[in-house]
N, C-alpha and C positions, 0 to 999 in steps of 0.2 A: 406609578413608578415604572420606568422602562426596564424591560428584562434584558440582562446581559447575555449575549449569545455565547455558547460554549467554546467557540473558536476565537473569541476576542482576547487579544494579549493585553492585559492591564499594565499600568505603569509599575505596580508592585511586582508583578511577575517578571517584567522586563528587567527590573533592577536586580533580581536574583539570577536571571539568565545571562545578562550581558558579561559579567566577569568570567563566565565559563566558555565564551566564544573562542574558537581557535584564532590565532594571529594570521592575518592575511599575508600571503607570500609577496615579497617585493622583488624587484628585478635583481638578478645576480649581476654583479659588476664584472666586467671583462668579457661578457658574452655579447655577441652581435645580434641585434634585433632589427627587424624590418621596419617596425613602427617606432616613431619617436616617443619618448616618455610622455605620458598623458594623452596619447592618441587613442582613438577608439571610444566606444561607449563606456560611460562611467558605471562602475558596479552598483548594483542595487544596495540600498542601506540594509544593514544586518537585521534591524528590527522588522522591516518590511518583508524580508525573506523568511524570517522566523514566523511571522504572522501568516504568511502564505503556506508554509509547511504545516502549521497547526490547523489551518483551514482545510487543507487536503486530508490530513489525518483524521480530523474530527468529522468531516462530512462524508468522506469516502469517495470523493469524486476522482476522476482521472486527472493526471497532471495537465494534459492538454485542455481540459475543461476549466482550468483555473481562471477566475475572472480577471480582467485586465487591470483592475485597481491594485492587484498585488504585483504586477509586473509580468515580464515574459515567463511563460511556463517552463521553457527550456532552461532559462537562466536560474530560476528557482530550483528546478530539479537538479541541475548541475551543482549548485551550492549545497543542496541536500546531500548529494553523494559525497562531496568533499567533506562536509561536516561529519558524515557517518564514518568515513575513513579516518578522520582525525579523532574520533571517539567523543565527539561533542554530546551526543544523545546519551551515551553511557555516563558521562559526567553529570548530566541533568538528572538522570535516574538515581545515581549515587547521592547527589545533593538532596534530592527529594526524600530519599530514604533516611538520610542523616537528620533532616529537618523533622520528619515525622517521628523519628526515634527520640529526638529532643522533646517534642510536644507530648506524645502519648506513650512512647516506649514500645519497642519491638521485642518480643520474646525470641531472641536469636537462638536460644538453646533448643527450642521446640518448634518445629514447623510441621504442618499437616496440609495435605491436599486431598480433595475429594472430588469425585465426578461420577456421572452415570451416563450411559449411552444405551438407548433402546429405541425401538420403532414405536411410533405413535399408533395405537391400535385402531383409531377411527380415522386416520389420515386418508385412507383410500376413498372413503365415502364423502369426505369433505372436498377433496380436490378433483375427483373424477379420474378418467383414464390418463395414462402417461402420454403427453403429446408427441413423444419421440416414437411411440409404438404405432406406426401408421399402417401396419399390415406387412405381410410377408410377400416375397416375390411370386410364390406359386398361387397366391390368391388374387393377383392383379389380372386385369383383363388383357387380352392380347392386343398389342398395338398393330396398327395398320401396316401391311407389307412386311411383317416380321413373322418368324416362326414362333410357335408357342414355346415358352421356356419350360423345360423339364430337366430334373436332375438326371445325371447319367445312371445313377444307381438309386433305387428307392431308399435303401437304408444301408449303412455300412458301420460295422463296429470298428472302433479305433484299433483294436488289437489285430484285426484282419487286414491283410494287404489289399490295396485298391485293385 
């Protein structure tokens, strides 16, 4: 049996998502446009755009690295921004919450959150030295035809004037 990838938009999911899509803006009458109606590139189908957005969000790739099968990355990102402004993703989240509440029930009266943050005690031994710590200027060798670098003062306390 073939495994379904986590970014695949199934027919069942699309049937739930499609009614939540914002309505596309049409041309305002009485306004002068340079292009004739129907001119330019046709917009990508909404399902293809939604599949591309899900792919980017699930895989974590950059927008510009979006595979061509999903369409132009800039067009997909533009539609993503439009949908975000229109509250599309908020409606999806609310719809998902309502569906989950119908299926399993959510205890709306009582909510809890938990978390912990701490350093991993053995992390330094596992990963080695920090690659950004390449040494300090005063430990570098003198470059050819340059004077040696020396601080003006050996040490200065911040409370004392320079």
